[in-house]
Every structure is written in C-alpha cells, then in structure tokens.
C-alpha positions as CSV (number, residue, x, y, z in Angstrom):
1,M,10.7,14.3,-10.3
2,T,14.0,12.9,-11.5
3,E,14.3,10.0,-13.9
4,Q,14.7,6.6,-12.1
5,P,17.3,4.0,-12.9
6,R,16.3,1.3,-15.4
7,I,17.6,-2.0,-16.6
8,T,17.0,-2.9,-20.2
9,P,18.2,-5.7,-22.5
10,N,21.4,-5.0,-24.5
11,P,20.2,-4.5,-28.0
12,D,23.7,-5.3,-29.4
13,G,24.2,-8.4,-27.3
14,D,23.2,-12.0,-27.7
15,G,20.3,-11.7,-25.2
16,D,22.3,-12.3,-22.1
17,G,23.5,-8.8,-21.3
18,V,21.7,-5.8,-19.9
19,I,22.2,-2.0,-19.8
20,L,22.0,-0.1,-16.6
21,H,20.5,3.4,-17.2
22,L,21.8,5.6,-14.3
23,P,20.4,9.1,-14.6
24,E,21.9,10.4,-11.3
25,T,25.5,9.8,-12.5
26,T,27.9,12.6,-11.5
27,Y,31.0,11.1,-13.2
28,L,32.3,8.0,-14.9
29,D,35.9,6.8,-14.7
30,T,36.8,3.6,-16.6
31,Q,40.0,1.7,-16.5
32,A,41.0,-1.6,-18.1
33,W,40.3,-3.4,-14.7
34,S,37.4,-1.4,-13.3
35,V,34.6,1.1,-13.6
36,D,33.9,3.8,-11.0
37,I,30.5,5.5,-11.3
38,G,29.6,8.5,-9.2
39,L,26.0,8.4,-8.1
40,T,24.1,10.8,-5.8
41,D,22.9,9.3,-2.5
42,E,19.4,9.3,-4.0
43,G,20.5,7.7,-7.2
44,L,22.3,4.9,-5.3
45,A,19.2,4.3,-3.2
46,D,17.1,4.0,-6.3
47,L,19.5,1.7,-7.9
48,R,19.6,-0.6,-4.9
49,T,15.8,-0.7,-4.9
50,L,15.7,-1.5,-8.6
51,L,18.3,-4.3,-8.2
52,A,16.5,-5.8,-5.1
53,D,13.3,-6.0,-7.2
54,Q,15.0,-8.3,-9.7
55,P,14.7,-11.7,-8.0
56,D,15.5,-13.8,-11.2
57,G,18.0,-11.3,-12.6
58,S,15.9,-10.6,-15.7
59,P,15.7,-7.1,-17.1
60,R,12.5,-5.1,-17.2
C-alpha cells in the first residue's frame, strides 16, 4: 500500500496555511508565477478524494 496524500497545518505559518503532502509526486517544477507537480494517475485520484472530503477547507 502506498502512502496517501495528506493535508496538515503549516507549522511555520500564522495558522491560515496548510501543507499538501503528495507522496506520488514524480517531479516538481517551480517558477516565479506557477508550480507544476507531476502526480501519477492514482496520486491525482487520491488527492481529489482528499480535497473533496474537506467541506470547510480545514486541514486534518
């Protein structure tokens, strides 16, 4: 079984931010104007399920 995506509070923030833990990431490309993250099909499906299960937007 692979690790599932998680959302956790940002420990360095002021309580408003979150960290997305994406274990199925295949690459990460950052630019000043965007971030492109490569996820496997399974990782993307897991992330969509996780985000859909956050009705009030609060982290778990």
